[in-house]
C-alpha beads as a LAMMPS data file, in Angstrom:
LAMMPS data file: protein, C-alpha beads

181 atoms
180 bonds

1 atom types
1 bond types

-500.0 500.0 xlo xhi
-500.0 500.0 ylo yhi
-500.0 500.0 zlo zhi

Masses

1 110.0

Atoms # bond

1 1 1 -10.145 9.316 14.744
2 1 1 -7.243 7.230 13.525
3 1 1 -4.578 5.127 15.201
4 1 1 -1.475 3.569 13.727
5 1 1 1.378 1.478 15.140
6 1 1 4.567 0.833 13.163
7 1 1 7.461 -1.396 14.139
8 1 1 10.519 -2.075 12.003
9 1 1 13.897 -3.737 12.307
10 1 1 16.373 -1.946 10.054
11 1 1 19.729 -3.380 9.056
12 1 1 22.095 -1.735 6.598
13 1 1 25.547 -2.654 5.371
14 1 1 27.706 -0.247 3.378
15 1 1 31.013 -1.009 1.693
16 1 1 33.287 1.427 -0.118
17 1 1 35.614 0.037 -2.769
18 1 1 38.430 1.817 -4.519
19 1 1 39.216 -0.165 -7.625
20 1 1 38.882 -3.737 -6.398
21 1 1 40.093 -3.007 -2.822
22 1 1 37.767 -2.616 0.173
23 1 1 38.488 0.791 1.738
24 1 1 35.747 1.092 4.385
25 1 1 32.870 -0.977 5.700
26 1 1 30.045 -0.021 8.078
27 1 1 27.084 -1.927 9.443
28 1 1 24.094 -0.523 11.323
29 1 1 21.214 -2.273 13.000
30 1 1 18.369 -0.760 15.016
31 1 1 14.719 -1.183 15.948
32 1 1 12.227 1.562 15.281
33 1 1 8.759 1.954 16.788
34 1 1 6.191 4.699 16.367
35 1 1 2.633 5.228 17.535
36 1 1 0.417 7.799 15.850
37 1 1 -2.999 8.887 17.080
38 1 1 -5.119 11.655 15.646
39 1 1 -8.516 13.017 16.733
40 1 1 -8.845 15.598 13.995
41 1 1 -11.764 16.087 11.662
42 1 1 -11.198 16.167 7.928
43 1 1 -13.506 17.134 5.093
44 1 1 -13.069 15.612 1.671
45 1 1 -14.351 13.704 -1.303
46 1 1 -13.753 10.263 -2.805
47 1 1 -14.366 9.210 -6.401
48 1 1 -14.254 5.532 -7.381
49 1 1 -14.638 3.866 -10.758
50 1 1 -14.594 0.079 -11.124
51 1 1 -15.020 -1.485 -14.530
52 1 1 -14.888 -5.067 -15.702
53 1 1 -13.328 -5.131 -19.158
54 1 1 -14.343 -8.450 -20.620
55 1 1 -14.538 -11.712 -18.709
56 1 1 -10.963 -11.698 -17.388
57 1 1 -10.000 -8.027 -16.897
58 1 1 -10.890 -5.588 -14.104
59 1 1 -9.858 -1.914 -13.983
60 1 1 -10.162 0.239 -10.850
61 1 1 -9.462 3.930 -10.272
62 1 1 -9.852 5.708 -6.929
63 1 1 -9.108 9.339 -6.095
64 1 1 -9.467 11.095 -2.748
65 1 1 -8.876 14.624 -1.447
66 1 1 -9.161 15.755 2.190
67 1 1 -8.721 19.080 3.977
68 1 1 -7.666 19.410 7.622
69 1 1 -8.484 22.724 9.286
70 1 1 -6.327 22.003 12.367
71 1 1 -3.249 21.129 10.301
72 1 1 -4.033 23.668 7.563
73 1 1 -3.220 20.915 5.078
74 1 1 -4.563 19.197 1.987
75 1 1 -4.106 15.447 1.417
76 1 1 -4.610 13.852 -1.974
77 1 1 -4.371 10.244 -3.144
78 1 1 -4.962 8.607 -6.515
79 1 1 -4.810 4.888 -7.221
80 1 1 -5.116 2.805 -10.382
81 1 1 -5.143 -0.974 -10.704
82 1 1 -5.577 -3.457 -13.514
83 1 1 -6.150 -7.142 -12.753
84 1 1 -6.247 -10.132 -15.089
85 1 1 -7.540 -13.613 -14.265
86 1 1 -5.465 -16.224 -16.095
87 1 1 -6.762 -19.773 -16.436
88 1 1 -8.639 -21.097 -13.440
89 1 1 -6.473 -20.229 -10.437
90 1 1 -4.028 -17.505 -11.551
91 1 1 -4.445 -13.791 -10.852
92 1 1 -2.097 -11.029 -12.060
93 1 1 -2.399 -7.397 -10.984
94 1 1 -0.509 -4.145 -11.519
95 1 1 -1.196 -1.052 -9.442
96 1 1 0.157 2.423 -8.803
97 1 1 -0.645 4.894 -6.025
98 1 1 0.420 8.531 -5.730
99 1 1 -0.105 10.674 -2.644
100 1 1 0.566 14.333 -1.922
101 1 1 0.495 16.338 1.315
102 1 1 0.561 20.140 1.193
103 1 1 0.748 21.974 4.505
104 1 1 1.787 25.376 3.200
105 1 1 -1.675 26.891 3.018
106 1 1 -0.424 29.886 5.010
107 1 1 2.117 30.837 2.281
108 1 1 5.062 29.671 4.417
109 1 1 6.829 28.289 1.368
110 1 1 6.884 24.660 2.460
111 1 1 7.619 21.973 -0.102
112 1 1 4.764 19.526 -0.661
113 1 1 5.485 15.965 0.405
114 1 1 4.683 13.224 -2.113
115 1 1 4.891 9.474 -2.463
116 1 1 4.553 7.088 -5.398
117 1 1 4.056 3.357 -4.880
118 1 1 3.986 0.775 -7.668
119 1 1 3.552 -2.977 -7.585
120 1 1 3.103 -5.996 -9.849
121 1 1 1.765 -9.204 -8.331
122 1 1 1.073 -12.752 -9.433
123 1 1 -0.976 -15.147 -7.334
124 1 1 -1.894 -18.808 -7.598
125 1 1 -4.943 -19.984 -5.651
126 1 1 -4.256 -23.332 -3.994
127 1 1 -7.910 -23.550 -2.945
128 1 1 -10.737 -21.101 -2.179
129 1 1 -8.983 -19.322 0.689
130 1 1 -5.258 -20.087 0.292
131 1 1 -2.940 -18.560 -2.291
132 1 1 0.771 -18.284 -2.931
133 1 1 1.751 -14.770 -4.029
134 1 1 4.776 -13.216 -5.701
135 1 1 5.120 -9.448 -5.979
136 1 1 7.695 -6.876 -7.050
137 1 1 7.297 -3.199 -6.304
138 1 1 8.779 0.023 -5.119
139 1 1 8.209 3.279 -3.296
140 1 1 9.581 6.745 -3.957
141 1 1 8.914 9.566 -1.514
142 1 1 10.007 13.134 -1.025
143 1 1 9.462 15.807 1.599
144 1 1 11.268 18.985 2.653
145 1 1 14.221 17.107 4.155
146 1 1 14.743 13.876 2.190
147 1 1 14.204 11.745 -0.890
148 1 1 13.896 7.970 -0.559
149 1 1 13.581 5.112 -3.011
150 1 1 12.899 1.537 -1.877
151 1 1 12.289 -1.686 -3.778
152 1 1 10.660 -4.886 -2.541
153 1 1 10.382 -8.485 -3.674
154 1 1 7.834 -10.581 -1.782
155 1 1 6.937 -14.247 -1.819
156 1 1 4.256 -15.371 0.601
157 1 1 1.198 -17.382 1.448
158 1 1 -2.144 -15.703 2.005
159 1 1 -5.231 -16.940 3.786
160 1 1 -8.319 -14.906 3.017
161 1 1 -11.035 -15.053 5.625
162 1 1 -14.294 -15.244 3.724
163 1 1 -17.796 -16.194 4.665
164 1 1 -17.290 -16.196 8.429
165 1 1 -19.048 -12.943 9.287
166 1 1 -21.522 -12.453 12.122
167 1 1 -23.264 -9.175 12.931
168 1 1 -26.440 -9.973 14.885
169 1 1 -29.227 -7.575 14.063
170 1 1 -27.357 -6.159 11.057
171 1 1 -27.281 -9.077 8.584
172 1 1 -27.608 -12.840 8.481
173 1 1 -24.483 -14.888 9.362
174 1 1 -22.293 -15.358 6.307
175 1 1 -20.736 -18.790 5.667
176 1 1 -18.760 -20.295 2.827
177 1 1 -20.803 -22.349 0.415
178 1 1 -19.951 -26.056 0.515
179 1 1 -17.639 -27.144 -2.316
180 1 1 -19.422 -28.354 -5.424
181 1 1 -18.388 -31.699 -6.865

Bonds

1 1 1 2
2 1 2 3
3 1 3 4
4 1 4 5
5 1 5 6
6 1 6 7
7 1 7 8
8 1 8 9
9 1 9 10
10 1 10 11
11 1 11 12
12 1 12 13
13 1 13 14
14 1 14 15
15 1 15 16
16 1 16 17
17 1 17 18
18 1 18 19
19 1 19 20
20 1 20 21
21 1 21 22
22 1 22 23
23 1 23 24
24 1 24 25
25 1 25 26
26 1 26 27
27 1 27 28
28 1 28 29
29 1 29 30
30 1 30 31
31 1 31 32
32 1 32 33
33 1 33 34
34 1 34 35
35 1 35 36
36 1 36 37
37 1 37 38
38 1 38 39
39 1 39 40
40 1 40 41
41 1 41 42
42 1 42 43
43 1 43 44
44 1 44 45
45 1 45 46
46 1 46 47
47 1 47 48
48 1 48 49
49 1 49 50
50 1 50 51
51 1 51 52
52 1 52 53
53 1 53 54
54 1 54 55
55 1 55 56
56 1 56 57
57 1 57 58
58 1 58 59
59 1 59 60
60 1 60 61
61 1 61 62
62 1 62 63
63 1 63 64
64 1 64 65
65 1 65 66
66 1 66 67
67 1 67 68
68 1 68 69
69 1 69 70
70 1 70 71
71 1 71 72
72 1 72 73
73 1 73 74
74 1 74 75
75 1 75 76
76 1 76 77
77 1 77 78
78 1 78 79
79 1 79 80
80 1 80 81
81 1 81 82
82 1 82 83
83 1 83 84
84 1 84 85
85 1 85 86
86 1 86 87
87 1 87 88
88 1 88 89
89 1 89 90
90 1 90 91
91 1 91 92
92 1 92 93
93 1 93 94
94 1 94 95
95 1 95 96
96 1 96 97
97 1 97 98
98 1 98 99
99 1 99 100
100 1 100 101
101 1 101 102
102 1 102 103
103 1 103 104
104 1 104 105
105 1 105 106
106 1 106 107
107 1 107 108
108 1 108 109
109 1 109 110
110 1 110 111
111 1 111 112
112 1 112 113
113 1 113 114
114 1 114 115
115 1 115 116
116 1 116 117
117 1 117 118
118 1 118 119
119 1 119 120
120 1 120 121
121 1 121 122
122 1 122 123
123 1 123 124
124 1 124 125
125 1 125 126
126 1 126 127
127 1 127 128
128 1 128 129
129 1 129 130
130 1 130 131
131 1 131 132
132 1 132 133
133 1 133 134
134 1 134 135
135 1 135 136
136 1 136 137
137 1 137 138
138 1 138 139
139 1 139 140
140 1 140 141
141 1 141 142
142 1 142 143
143 1 143 144
144 1 144 145
145 1 145 146
146 1 146 147
147 1 147 148
148 1 148 149
149 1 149 150
150 1 150 151
151 1 151 152
152 1 152 153
153 1 153 154
154 1 154 155
155 1 155 156
156 1 156 157
157 1 157 158
158 1 158 159
159 1 159 160
160 1 160 161
161 1 161 162
162 1 162 163
163 1 163 164
164 1 164 165
165 1 165 166
166 1 166 167
167 1 167 168
168 1 168 169
169 1 169 170
170 1 170 171
171 1 171 172
172 1 172 173
173 1 173 174
174 1 174 175
175 1 175 176
176 1 176 177
177 1 177 178
178 1 178 179
179 1 179 180
180 1 180 181
């Protein structure tokens, strides 16, 4: 079973110039909300490979394929990431993800939907749990009715919750180790 909630505020501004003169200008703004719930059963396989390459490099590859009998569809995802630890507090990573969805298993001639996501990120750890992160990336996607390409630039702070786990009867409480001096 899966559940997903998406909310977005979209604002677009278009201007048409002829030479150096503004001919037309439009502006749109709207809110979009969607809720998705699925109770279907899927069968599939996942392959993961994680490899440290020296003291500072890490390479990861993950591939997954699922089949849905109810939807008569195949889902496939592949992901690759390379990370590099620079100095004491810097972390750089580059990743790419490609996904494909094919629902034409009944020979209806549908076009497979696909998506490619790519990202490069640089993070500086302020302390054990806080970091400031800068990333640049993009998404390209295609289905039977549209093609989209989006780019993103992100600057943000991240707090990673670590060592505060409790699961009585499953494992001992996990706490952060005290800082060493």
